[in-house]
PAZAPA-4460 file (N, C-alpha, C; in steps of 0.05 Angstrom, whole numbers, plus 32768, in hexadecimal, padded with zeros to 4 digits):
% residues 280
    n_x    n_y    n_z   ca_x   ca_y   ca_z    c_x    c_y    c_z   seq   type   mol
   8164   7F13   7D17   8168   7F24   7D39   817A   7F0F   7D4F     1      M     A
   8187   7F10   7D63   8192   7F1B   7D72   8181   7F1F   7D8F     2      N     A
   8167   7F0B   7D92   815B   7F10   7DB3   816A   7F0B   7DC2     3      V     A
   816F   7F1E   7DD9   817C   7F0C   7DF2   8160   7F21   7E00     4      D     A
   8153   7F0A   7E21   814F   7F19   7E37   815A   7F11   7E4C     5      I     A
   8150   7F27   7E59   8160   7F24   7E7E   814C   7F38   7E96     6      R     A
   8146   7F3A   7EA3   813D   7F44   7EB8   8147   7F65   7EBB     7      N     A
   8132   7F70   7EB6   8138   7F93   7EB9   813C   7F8A   7EDC     8      S     A
   8154   7FA5   7ED3   8163   7FB1   7EF4   8151   7FCE   7EEF     9      A     A
   8151   7FD3   7F0D   814A   7FE8   7F21   8143   7FF9   7F0D    10      A     A
   8160   8001   7F02   815C   8024   7EF1   815A   8014   7ED4    11      N     A
   8142   8008   7ECD   8145   8004   7EB1   8123   7FF9   7EB5    12      E     A
   8108   8003   7ECF   80F7   8006   7ED3   80F4   801C   7EC1    13      M     A
   80FE   8039   7EC6   80EE   8046   7EBC   80E3   804C   7EA3    14      P     A
   80F9   803F   7E92   80FE   803D   7E74   80DF   802E   7E61    15      F     A
   80D6   8016   7E80   80C7   7FF7   7E7D   809E   8013   7E7B    16      V     A
   80AE   801C   7E9A   808C   8034   7E9D   8081   803A   7E86    17      I     A
   80AB   804B   7E75   80A2   8068   7E5E   808B   804B   7E47    18      Q     A
   80A5   803B   7E40   80A2   8027   7E2B   807A   802E   7E2D    19      F     A
   806A   8023   7E48   8053   800D   7E49   8046   8023   7E43    20      A     A
   8046   8042   7E50   8041   805B   7E3D   8043   8066   7E20    21      S     A
   8049   8061   7E16   8045   8063   7DFE   8043   8048   7DF9    22      M     A
   8030   8033   7E03   801F   8025   7DFB   8004   8038   7E08    23      D     A
   8007   8042   7E0A   7FE1   804B   7E11   7FE3   803F   7E21    24      D     A
   7FEA   803A   7E33   7FF3   8031   7E59   7FF0   8043   7E6B    25      R     A
   7FD8   8046   7E7F   7FD4   8054   7E8D   7FE7   8052   7E9D    26      T     A
   8004   8058   7E9D   800B   8050   7EB6   8014   8063   7ED3    27      M     A
   8015   804D   7EE6   801B   806A   7EFE   802F   8079   7EFF    28      G     A
   803C   8098   7F0E   8058   80A1   7F11   8071   8092   7F27    29      L     A
   805B   8077   7F33   8071   806E   7F4A   8072   804C   7F3C    30      N     A
   806E   804F   7F20   8067   8032   7F1D   8089   8024   7F20    31      D     A
   809C   8032   7F11   80B0   8021   7F0A   80C2   8020   7F2B    32      A     A
   80B4   8031   7F3E   80C0   8020   7F5C   80A4   800C   7F5A    33      D     A
   808B   8018   7F69   807A   7FFE   7F72   8082   7FE5   7F60    34      V     A
   8080   7FDD   7F4D   807B   7FC3   7F3F   80A0   7FB7   7F38    35      F     A
   80B4   7FC5   7F3B   80D2   7FBB   7F4C   80C5   7FA9   7F68    36      Y     A
   80C8   7FBD   7F7A   80C2   7FB9   7F9C   80A2   7F96   7F9D    37      R     A
   8099   7FA3   7F86   808A   7F88   7F88   8092   7F6A   7F8B    38      F     A
   80A7   7F64   7F68   80B1   7F56   7F64   80CA   7F59   7F63    39      D     A
   80DD   7F62   7F62   80FC   7F66   7F51   8112   7F52   7F35    40      P     A
   80FA   7F3B   7F3F   80FE   7F2C   7F2A   80F3   7F2B   7F15    41      H     A
   80DA   7F39   7F18   80C4   7F36   7F05   80BF   7F43   7EE3    42      G     A
   80D5   7F4D   7EEC   80CF   7F61   7ECF   80E8   7F58   7EB8    43      F     A
   80E2   7F5B   7EAD   80F5   7F49   7E8E   80FD   7F67   7E78    44      F     A
   8112   7F68   7E60   810F   7F72   7E4D   8126   7F60   7E3F    45      I     A
   810F   7F67   7E19   8129   7F58   7E07   8133   7F6E   7DED    46      A     A
   8144   7F6C   7DF9   8163   7F6C   7DEC   816B   7F6C   7DD0    47      V     A
   8163   7F7F   7DC0   817B   7F79   7DA6   8194   7F85   7D9B    48      D     A
   81A0   7F73   7DA3   81B1   7F8A   7DA5   81BA   7F9F   7DAB    49      G     A
   81C0   7FAE   7DB2   81C6   7FCD   7DC2   81A2   7FD8   7DCB    50      D     A
   818D   7FCA   7DBD   817F   7FD4   7DC2   8161   7FCC   7DCF    51      T     A
   8156   7FCD   7DE3   8142   7FC9   7DF9   8128   7FCD   7DE7    52      I     A
   811A   7FB6   7DD7   8109   7FB2   7DD0   80EF   7F9F   7DD0    53      A     A
   80E7   7FA0   7DF1   80D9   7F8F   7DF0   80DA   7F90   7E13    54      G     A
   80C0   7F8E   7E20   80C3   7F85   7E3E   80A1   7F7F   7E3D    55      T     A
   80AB   7F69   7E64   809A   7F60   7E61   8090   7F54   7E89    56      I     A
   807A   7F52   7E91   807F   7F4B   7EAE   8077   7F33   7EB3    57      S     A
   8080   7F19   7EC3   807B   7F07   7ED1   8078   7F12   7EF4    58      A     A
   8065   7F1B   7F01   8063   7F27   7F16   8057   7F09   7F2F    59      V     A
   8068   7EFC   7F45   805D   7EEA   7F53   8052   7EF5   7F64    60      T     A
   803C   7EEE   7F70   8022   7EFF   7F7F   8030   7EE2   7FA0    61      Y     A
   8024   7EC1   7F96   803F   7EBA   7FB0   8031   7E95   7F98    62      D     A
   803A   7E7C   7F9E   8035   7E68   7F9C   8023   7E5D   7F87    63      D     A
   8010   7E5C   7F81   7FEC   7E5A   7F6B   7FED   7E70   7F5D    64      S     A
   7FF9   7E8E   7F5E   7FEF   7E9D   7F4F   8005   7EAD   7F47    65      F     A
   8000   7EB0   7F21   8016   7ED3   7F26   800F   7ED8   7F05    66      G     A
   8011   7EF8   7F03   7FFE   7F01   7EED   801C   7F0A   7ED9    67      F     A
   8018   7F0B   7EC9   8023   7F18   7EA3   801E   7F36   7E9E    68      I     A
   8025   7F40   7E96   801F   7F5F   7E8C   8037   7F74   7E83    69      G     A
   8032   7F8F   7E76   8050   7F9C   7E62   805C   7F83   7E4F    70      L     A
   804D   7F7B   7E4B   8054   7F6D   7E21   804C   7F7B   7E16    71      H     A
   8068   7F82   7E0A   8065   7F95   7DFA   808F   7F9C   7DF4    72      L     A
   8084   7F9D   7DD9   809B   7FA1   7DC4   80A4   7FB6   7DB6    73      V     A
   80AF   7FBD   7DAB   80AF   7FD8   7D97   80A6   7FCA   7D78    74      M     A
   808D   7FD8   7D6D   8086   7FD4   7D52   8092   7FC5   7D46    75      P     A
   80AF   7FC9   7D3A   80B9   7FA9   7D22   80B4   7F97   7D35    76      K     A
   80B9   7F96   7D4B   80B4   7F86   7D4B   80A4   7F6D   7D57    77      Y     A
   808F   7F7C   7D48   806B   7F6B   7D4F   8060   7F54   7D4B    78      L     A
   8063   7F31   7D4E   8059   7F22   7D3C   8070   7F1B   7D37    79      N     A
   808E   7F1A   7D45   80A8   7F0A   7D4D   80AE   7EF5   7D5E    80      S     A
   80BB   7EF7   7D5F   80CF   7EDC   7D70   80CA   7EEA   7D94    81      I     A
   80DC   7F0E   7D82   80D5   7F14   7DAD   80B8   7F11   7DB3    82      M     A
   809E   7F0D   7DAA   808E   7F16   7DBC   808F   7EF9   7DD0    83      E     A
   8094   7EE7   7DB2   808B   7ECB   7DC9   8098   7ECC   7DDA    84      D     A
   80C3   7EC8   7DD2   80CF   7ECE   7DE3   80C8   7EDA   7E05    85      K     A
   80B7   7EEC   7E06   80B4   7EF6   7E11   80A1   7EEE   7E2E    86      L     A
   808E   7EDD   7E16   806E   7ED2   7E28   808E   7EBE   7E36    87      L     A
   8090   7EA9   7E1B   809C   7E97   7E2F   80B4   7E96   7E4B    88      E     A
   80BF   7EB3   7E45   80CA   7EB2   7E69   80BB   7EC5   7E73    89      T     A
   80AD   7EC7   7E70   8095   7ED1   7E97   8088   7EBF   7E96    90      A     A
   807A   7EAC   7E7E   8073   7E90   7E8F   807E   7E7D   7E95    91      I     A
   809E   7E77   7E8C   80AB   7E69   7E9D   80B6   7E76   7EAA    92      Q     A
   80AB   7E8B   7EBC   80C7   7E99   7ECE   80A4   7E92   7EF4    93      K     A
   807D   7E93   7ED5   8077   7E91   7EEE   806C   7E71   7EF4    94      L     A
   807D   7E5C   7EF1   807F   7E43   7EEC   8060   7E2F   7EEB    95      G     A
   805C   7E27   7EF8   803E   7E22   7F00   801B   7E2C   7F11    96      D     A
   8029   7E41   7F0E   8021   7E5A   7F19   8009   7E5E   7F01    97      R     A
   7FE8   7E5B   7F13   7FCF   7E66   7F00   7FDB   7E7D   7EFA    98      T     A
   7FDD   7E88   7EDB   7FEC   7EA5   7ED4   7FD0   7EAE   7ECF    99      I     A
   7FCB   7EDA   7ED3   7FB6   7EDE   7EC6   7FCD   7EEE   7EB4   100      G     A
   7FB1   7F00   7E9B   7FBC   7F16   7E93   7FA6   7F1F   7E89   101      I     A
   7FAC   7F3E   7E8B   7F9A   7F55   7E74   7FAA   7F5D   7E54   102      N     A
   7F90   7F5F   7E42   7FA0   7F64   7E29   7F84   7F69   7E1E   103      C     A
   7F8B   7F78   7E05   7F77   7F85   7DF8   7F6C   7F6A   7DE1   104      P     A
   7F48   7F6B   7DD5   7F45   7F4A   7DD0   7F51   7F44   7DAF   105      E     A
   7F5B   7F54   7DA4   7F63   7F57   7D92   7F8C   7F42   7D96   106      A     A
   7F89   7F4B   7DA3   7F9C   7F28   7DBC   7F92   7F14   7DC7   107      R     A
   7F7A   7F10   7DCA   7F74   7EF9   7DD5   7F7F   7ED7   7DC8   108      T     A
   7F83   7EDB   7DA8   7F82   7EBC   7DA2   7FA8   7EBA   7D9D   109      Q     A
   7FB8   7ED0   7D9D   7FD0   7EDC   7D9A   7FD7   7EC5   7DC8   110      Y     A
   7FCA   7ED4   7DDC   7FD7   7EC3   7DEF   7FC6   7EA5   7DF2   111      Y     A
   7FA1   7E9B   7DE3   7F9A   7E83   7DE3   7FA8   7E6F   7DE0   112      A     A
   7FC5   7E7B   7DCA   7FDD   7E67   7DBF   7FE3   7E59   7DE0   113      R     A
   7FF4   7E5D   7DF0   7FFA   7E5B   7E01   7FEE   7E5B   7E1B   114      Y     A
   7FCA   7E4E   7E0E   7FBA   7E46   7E2C   7FA8   7E52   7E36   115      G     A
   7FB1   7E6A   7E34   7F93   7E84   7E44   7F84   7E80   7E2E   116      F     A
   7F70   7E85   7E50   7F5B   7E92   7E48   7F46   7EA4   7E51   117      K     A
   7F2E   7EAF   7E42   7F1F   7EC4   7E44   7F19   7ECA   7E5E   118      A     A
   7F14   7ED4   7E76   7F04   7ED0   7E8C   7EF3   7EE4   7E8C   119      S     A
   7EFA   7F07   7E89   7EE2   7F1A   7E81   7EE8   7F22   7E7B   120      H     A
   7EE1   7F46   7E77   7EEA   7F5A   7E69   7EF4   7F74   7E89   121      K     A
   7EFE   7F7B   7E78   7F0A   7F95   7E8A   7F05   7FBB   7E81   122      I     A
   7EF9   7FC8   7E8A   7EEE   7FDD   7E7D   7EFB   7FEF   7E81   123      I     A
   7F0E   8006   7E80   7F13   801E   7E7F   7EFE   802C   7E7B   124      T     A
   7F07   8044   7E99   7EEE   8057   7E9A   7EFD   807B   7EA4   125      Y     A
   7EF9   8083   7E89   7F01   809E   7EA1   7EF4   80B7   7EA6   126      E     A
   7EF7   80C5   7EB8   7EE5   80DB   7EC0   7EF6   80EB   7EC7   127      G     A
   7EF0   8113   7ED5   7EF6   811C   7ED9   7EF5   8126   7EEB   128      T     A
   7F0E   812F   7F0E   7F0A   8134   7F1A   7EFA   814D   7F23   129      A     A
   7EEC   8150   7F35   7ED8   8159   7F3E   7ED5   8162   7F4F   130      A     A
   7EC6   8175   7F5D   7EB7   817F   7F70   7E9C   8174   7F6F   131      D     A
   7E99   8160   7F89   7E91   8149   7F88   7E75   8144   7FA5   132      I     A
   7E68   8144   7FA5   7E5F   8134   7FC0   7E5E   811D   7FCF   133      N     A
   7E6D   811C   7FDE   7E7B   8107   7FF4   7E6D   8102   8015   134      C     A
   7E70   80EF   8013   7E78   80E7   8024   7E8D   80D7   803A   135      S     A
   7E96   80F0   8054   7EA3   80DE   8065   7EA4   80CD   8074   136      M     A
   7E88   80C6   807F   7E7B   80B9   8095   7E8F   8094   8094   137      E     A
   7E9C   809B   80AC   7EA4   807D   80AE   7EC4   8078   809D   138      N     A
   7EB6   808A   808D   7EDE   8093   8078   7EF8   8090   807C   139      I     A
   7F02   8083   8081   7F1C   807B   8095   7F39   8078   8084   140      V     A
   7F4A   8081   8094   7F6A   8079   8082   7F71   805C   8088   141      S     A
   7F80   804A   807F   7F84   8030   8084   7F9B   8036   8093   142      P     A
   7FAB   8044   808C   7FC5   804D   8095   7FC6   8051   80AC   143      F     A
   7FAF   8051   80B7   7FA0   8059   80DE   7F9E   8041   80E7   144      M     A
   7FA5   802C   80DF   7F8E   8023   80F1   7FA3   7FFE   80E9   145      H     A
   7FB1   7FE5   80EB   7FB0   7FD5   80E3   7FBC   7FCA   80D1   146      P     A
   7FCC   7FC9   80C3   7FCE   7FB2   809D   7FBF   7FA0   809F   147      F     A
   7FC8   7F99   80BB   7FAF   7F76   80B4   7F92   7F75   80B1   148      D     A
   7F87   7F84   80BD   7F6C   7F97   80B3   7F62   7F96   8091   149      M     A
   7F80   7F9E   808E   7F78   7FB1   806A   7F88   7F83   8056   150      L     A
   7F93   7F71   8062   7F95   7F5E   8058   7F79   7F4A   805D   151      L     A
   7F65   7F48   8070   7F58   7F42   807F   7F40   7F42   8062   152      E     A
   7F39   7F5C   8065   7F2E   7F67   804F   7F2E   7F61   8034   153      F     A
   7F4E   7F5D   802F   7F4F   7F5E   8015   7F50   7F40   8004   154      N     A
   7F4F   7F33   8022   7F47   7F05   8019   7F3A   7F06   8021   155      K     A
   7F20   7F13   8023   7EFC   7F0A   8018   7F06   7F09   8000   156      K     A
   7F07   7F14   7FEF   7F08   7F18   7FCA   7F22   7F0F   7FBD   157      Y     A
   7F3A   7F12   7FC4   7F45   7F0B   7FB5   7F53   7EDF   7FBA   158      F     A
   7F57   7ECD   7FA9   7F5D   7EBB   7FBD   7F7C   7EB4   7FCD   159      P     A
   7F91   7EC1   7FBD   7FAC   7EC8   7FBC   7FB2   7ED8   7FC6   160      Y     A
   7FD8   7ED6   7FCA   7FD8   7EEA   7FDA   7FDE   7EFF   7FD4   161      E     A
   7FD1   7F16   7FE5   7FDA   7F37   7FD3   7FE8   7F46   7FEE   162      T     A
   7FED   7F41   7FFA   7FFF   7F49   8011   8014   7F5F   800B   163      K     A
   8033   7F4E   7FF9   804D   7F5E   7FE3   8040   7F71   7FD1   164      G     A
   8030   7F78   7FBF   801D   7F74   7FB0   8017   7F92   7FC3   165      L     A
   8001   7F88   7FD7   7FF3   7FAE   7FF4   8009   7FC9   7FF6   166      M     A
   801F   7FB0   8006   803B   7FB4   8011   8045   7FCD   7FF7   167      Q     A
   8046   7FBE   7FE9   805B   7FDC   7FD2   8045   7FF1   7FC7   168      A     A
   8028   7FE1   7FC7   800E   7FF6   7FA7   8006   8014   7FB2   169      W     A
   8007   8007   7FDC   7FF0   8016   7FE9   7FFF   802F   7FF1   170      M     A
   8019   8031   7FF9   801D   804A   7FFA   8028   805C   7FF6   171      P     A
   8027   8064   7FD4   8035   8068   7FCA   8030   808C   7FC0   172      Q     A
   8044   8099   7FC5   804A   80AF   7FCD   8030   80BC   7FB7   173      A     A
   802A   80D9   7FB9   8014   80E8   7FB1   7FF1   80D6   7FAC   174      G     A
   7FF5   80C0   7FBE   7FE1   80B5   7FB8   7FCC   80B1   7FD2   175      S     A
   7FB8   80AA   7FCA   7F96   80B0   7FDE   7F94   8098   7FE8   176      M     A
   7F97   8080   7FFF   7F7F   8065   8004   7F69   806E   801C   177      L     A
   7F58   8066   8017   7F3D   8065   801F   7F29   8052   802B   178      L     A
   7F26   8052   803D   7F18   8034   8042   7EF8   803E   8054   179      A     A
   7EDC   802F   8059   7ECD   803B   8061   7EC9   801B   8078   180      K     A
   7EC8   802C   8092   7ED4   801D   80AA   7EB2   800E   80BF   181      K     A
   7EAB   7FFE   80BD   7E99   8003   80D4   7E97   7FEB   80E1   182      I     A
   7E9D   7FEC   80F5   7EAB   7FE5   8114   7EC7   7FDA   8111   183      D     A
   7EC6   7FC3   8110   7EE7   7FBE   8119   7EF1   7FAC   80EE   184      K     A
   7EE4   7FB2   80D5   7EEC   7FAF   80C0   7EEB   7FBE   80B8   185      E     A
   7EE9   7FB8   809F   7EE7   7FCD   8083   7ECC   7FC0   8072   186      Y     A
   7EC8   7FD0   8063   7EB4   7FC6   8056   7EB8   7FD3   8035   187      K     A
   7ECE   7FE0   8034   7ED6   7FE6   8016   7EF9   7FF9   801A   188      G     A
   7F05   7FEB   8009   7F1C   8000   7FFF   7F22   800F   7FE8   189      C     A
   7F2F   8026   7FDF   7F2A   802E   7FCD   7F4D   8045   7FD2   190      G     A
   7F5A   803E   7FB7   7F6A   8056   7FBA   7F73   805C   7F9A   191      L     A
   7F76   8073   7F97   7F86   8086   7F7A   7FA8   808B   7F84   192      F     A
   7FB0   808D   7F6F   7FBD   808F   7F62   7FCA   80A8   7F48   193      L     A
   7FE8   80B6   7F4E   7FEE   80C2   7F42   7FF8   80B5   7F25   194      P     A
   7FEB   80BD   7F0D   7FF0   80B0   7EF9   800B   80D3   7EDD   195      C     A
   800A   80C4   7EC8   8020   80E4   7EB9   7FFA   80EF   7EB0   196      T     A
   7FE6   80DB   7EB3   7FD6   8100   7EAC   7FC2   80F6   7EBF   197      N     A
   7FCB   80FB   7ED6   7FA9   80FB   7EE0   7FA4   80DF   7EFC   198      G     A
   7F92   80DC   7EFD   7F98   80CB   7F0F   7F8A   80AB   7F0E   199      Y     A
   7F88   809B   7F22   7F8B   807A   7F1A   7F6F   806F   7F29   200      K     A
   7F62   8067   7F28   7F4D   805C   7F44   7F5D   803B   7F4B   201      I     A
   7F6C   8037   7F54   7F6F   801F   7F52   7F7A   8011   7F6E   202      A     A
   7F7D   8001   7F7A   7F59   7FF6   7F7F   7F43   7FFF   7F8C   203      P     A
   7F27   7FFB   7F84   7F0E   7FF9   7F92   7F05   7FE0   7F89   204      L     A
   7F06   7FD6   7FA5   7EF0   7FBF   7FAA   7EE4   7FC7   7FC6   205      V     A
   7EC7   7FBE   7FC5   7EBC   7FC4   7FD9   7E9D   7FA9   7FE2   206      C     A
   7E93   7FB5   7FF9   7E86   7F95   7FF5   7E67   7F98   7FE7   207      A     A
   7E6A   7FB4   7FEE   7E4B   7FBA   7FDA   7E4F   7FCC   7FCE   208      D     A
   7E3A   7FCF   7FBC   7E3B   7FF7   7FAE   7E2F   800F   7FAD   209      S     A
   7E2C   8009   7FD5   7E2A   801D   7FE0   7E3A   8029   7FEA   210      G     A
   7E4E   8018   7FF5   7E70   8019   7FF9   7E76   8021   7FED   211      T     A
   7E78   801E   7FD1   7E93   8016   7FB8   7E87   8046   7FAD   212      A     A
   7E6E   804B   7FA6   7E5A   8065   7FA8   7E68   8068   7FB5   213      E     A
   7E6E   8075   7FDB   7E7A   807E   7FEF   7E8F   8084   7FE2   214      E     A
   7EA4   806F   7FDE   7EC5   806E   7FDE   7EDA   807D   7FBF   215      L     A
   7EC7   8071   7FA9   7EC2   807D   7F99   7EC4   809D   7F9D   216      F     A
   7EA9   80B2   7FA2   7EA9   80D0   7FAB   7EB8   80DA   7FC0   217      T     A
   7EC4   80C7   7FD0   7EDD   80CC   7FE6   7EF1   80CA   7FCB   218      A     A
   7EF6   80C4   7FC5   7F0E   80C2   7FBE   7F1D   80D4   7FA0   219      L     A
   7EFD   80D3   7F8D   7EFA   80E3   7F79   7EFF   8110   7F86   220      V     A
   7EF0   8108   7F9F   7EF1   8125   7FB1   7F12   8130   7FB7   221      Y     A
   7F1A   811A   7FBA   7F39   811B   7FCD   7F5C   8123   7FB3   222      H     A
   7F45   811F   7F92   7F53   8122   7F79   7F54   8138   7F76   223      M     A
   7F67   8156   7F6A   7F7B   816B   7F5B   7F59   8166   7F51   224      N     A
   7F4C   817F   7F50   7F2E   817D   7F3D   7F36   8184   7F19   225      G     A
   7F2D   817D   7F0D   7F38   818C   7EEC   7F40   8164   7EE2   226      G     A
   7F53   815A   7EE9   7F5D   813F   7EDF   7F55   812A   7EE2   227      L     A
   7F5F   8128   7EC4   7F50   8104   7EBE   7F5A   80EE   7ED2   228      R     A
   7F46   80DA   7EDC   7F3F   80C3   7EEF   7F2E   80A9   7EDD   229      F     A
   7F43   808E   7EDC   7F3F   8080   7ED3   7F38   8075   7EF1   230      T     A
   7F23   8053   7EE7   7F24   802C   7EE7   7F1C   8026   7EDE   231      V     A
   7F23   8011   7EDE   7F21   7FF6   7EDB   7F17   7FDE   7EE5   232      D     A
   7F0C   7FE0   7ED2   7EE7   7FC9   7EE2   7EEB   7FB6   7ED4   233      L     A
   7ED9   7FA4   7EEA   7ECB   7F8C   7EDC   7EB4   7F8A   7ED0   234      P     A
   7EB3   7F8B   7EB1   7E9D   7F89   7E9B   7E84   7F80   7EA4   235      E     A
   7E88   7F65   7EB9   7E75   7F4F   7ECB   7E6D   7F68   7EDB   236      S     A
   7E7B   7F73   7EEB   7E73   7F7E   7F02   7E56   7F98   7F02   237      N     A
   7E43   7F8E   7F02   7E32   7F9A   7EEC   7E2A   7FBC   7F0B   238      K     A
   7E32   7FB8   7F24   7E2D   7FC1   7F2E   7E34   7FD6   7F23   239      D     A
   7E58   7FDD   7F21   7E6F   7FEB   7F1C   7E68   7FF0   7F06   240      A     A
   7E60   7FEA   7EF1   7E5C   7FFA   7ED5   7E47   8010   7EDB   241      V     A
   7E2D   800B   7EE9   7E17   8021   7EF8   7E2B   802D   7F0E   242      A     A
   7E3A   802D   7F1E   7E4B   8044   7F27   7E5F   8053   7F0E   243      L     A
   7E5D   8045   7F00   7E6C   805B   7ED9   7E5B   8062   7EE0   244      A     A
   7E46   805E   7ED4   7E3A   806D   7EC7   7E28   8080   7ED7   245      E     A
   7E2E   8082   7EE7   7E1E   809E   7EF6   7E2D   80A9   7F03   246      K     A
   7E3B   80A8   7F01   7E5D   80B5   7F05   7E5B   80C9   7EEA   247      M     A
   7E53   80C3   7EDA   7E59   80BE   7EBF   7E78   80C0   7EAE   248      K     A
   7E82   80AD   7EAE   7E9C   80A5   7EB0   7E92   80A4   7E9A   249      L     A
   7EA1   80A8   7E7A   7EA9   8094   7E62   7EBB   8080   7E60   250      K     A
   7EAC   806E   7E55   7EC1   805C   7E57   7ED9   8056   7E3A   251      K     A
   7EE5   8058   7E3B   7EFD   8054   7E22   7F12   803E   7E19   252      I     A
   7F0A   802D   7E30   7F1C   8015   7E21   7F15   7FF6   7E2F   253      K     A
   7F1B   7FE6   7E25   7F0F   7FC0   7E26   7F33   7FBB   7E26   254      E     A
   7F31   7FB0   7E3D   7F40   7F94   7E43   7F37   7F73   7E43   255      N     A
   7F43   7F62   7E41   7F37   7F4F   7E47   7F4B   7F37   7E60   256      V     A
   7F45   7F2B   7E70   7F59   7F2F   7E8C   7F4E   7F08   7E81   257      R     A
   7F63   7EF1   7E82   7F6C   7EE1   7E72   7F80   7ECC   7E8F   258      M     A
   7F6F   7EAF   7E91   7F87   7E9C   7E9C   7F89   7E8F   7E8C   259      Y     A
   7FA7   7E87   7E9D   7FAE   7E63   7E89   7FB4   7E50   7E9E   260      N     A
   7F9A   7E57   7EAE   7F90   7E38   7EB4   7F6A   7E3B   7EC4   261      K     A
   7F70   7E31   7ED6   7F4A   7E2F   7EDD   7F50   7E52   7EEF   262      V     A
   7F38   7E67   7EF5   7F40   7E81   7EFB   7F40   7E7A   7F1A   263      E     A
   7F41   7E90   7F23   7F48   7E8B   7F44   7F2C   7EA3   7F45   264      P     A
   7F28   7E95   7F5B   7F07   7E98   7F6F   7F06   7EBB   7F76   265      E     A
   7F10   7ECA   7F67   7F0C   7EE6   7F6C   7EE7   7EEE   7F69   266      I     A
   7EE9   7F02   7F7D   7ED0   7F0B   7F80   7ECD   7F2B   7F70   267      S     A
   7EC7   7F19   7F51   7EC5   7F3B   7F45   7EA7   7F48   7F4B   268      I     A
   7E8F   7F3D   7F51   7E79   7F55   7F5C   7E8A   7F6F   7F7D   269      R     A
   7EA1   7F68   7F79   7EA6   7F7F   7F94   7EC4   7F8A   7F8F   270      N     A
   7ECF   7F7D   7F64   7EDF   7F90   7F62   7ED4   7FAD   7F57   271      I     A
   7ECF   7FC4   7F5B   7EC9   7FDC   7F4A   7EE3   7FF4   7F3E   272      F     A
   7EF4   7FE9   7F44   7F13   7FE5   7F34   7F26   7FDC   7F3B   273      S     A
   7F3E   7FCF   7F2A   7F45   7FC1   7F2C   7F66   7FCA   7F2E   274      Y     A
   7F74   7FBC   7F36   7F8D   7FCF   7F4C   7F9F   7FDF   7F29   275      T     A
   7FAB   7FC9   7F1D   7FB5   7FCA   7F0B   7FBA   7FB8   7EE7   276      N     A
   7FB4   7FBD   7ED8   7FB9   7FBA   7EBF   7FCB   7F99   7EB9   277      N     A
   7FE8   7FAA   7EC7   8008   7F93   7EBB   8005   7F87   7EDA   278      E     A
   7FF4   7F85   7EF1   800B   7F76   7F08   7FE3   7F66   7F0C   279      L     A
   7FD7   7F75   7F0A   7FBF   7F5F   7F10   7FA4   7F62   7F22   280      G     A
***
């Protein structure tokens, strides 16, 4: 096997996203463009001869944090040196940063070989968009207000720099971004985005469970009825689990969040859905 690993070009990103979809990952319709704009140097492909046989991403948030995702190979290359070389390339790219990664529980031992330790489970729930009672009181579009307000809100819950991701993620086509605004600050923010088979709420971050329910119902209310949607929430946030159960969502998948160093002080109790399993 002659393995060559190189950066993915912009016109190769649709293949990377299609590759991930084949692995039963819920990918957004705009992921190819959004991912690349966030970190154009953070995506790699493995080539065996003329065949693209594997992918990985290693996106940089700031000098202290990065995230690995899209670690995939064709079935014939499972448990081969190609998997290892892709991961080693991603780790090398991120350098001395704290690195996060999501993976199925069955894969945790593999990543543990590279120094990653399990932090918490992320549960994917599924629902169907339908008519739903919601209150739009104090619910606003953040696009009508200064972007700095959104950055200040996010800084309360995430210790690393998220500006680059938010600038790429929030305005994507076919999505809706809503926030609850009281006086001059946000109490919660949520976005749904279009996927190949429906929608994903990604993210939903709120100061309290009441705000989370208001924003959740407002987002679902604005989806096209009858389409599937998913949320990815930390199992340790009991309020998020309770909201999913109250809304009669179905648990369909579990992943494990792992870090290679001391984990960042993310405010788990305020996360009612993560942004993306591949970007963090």
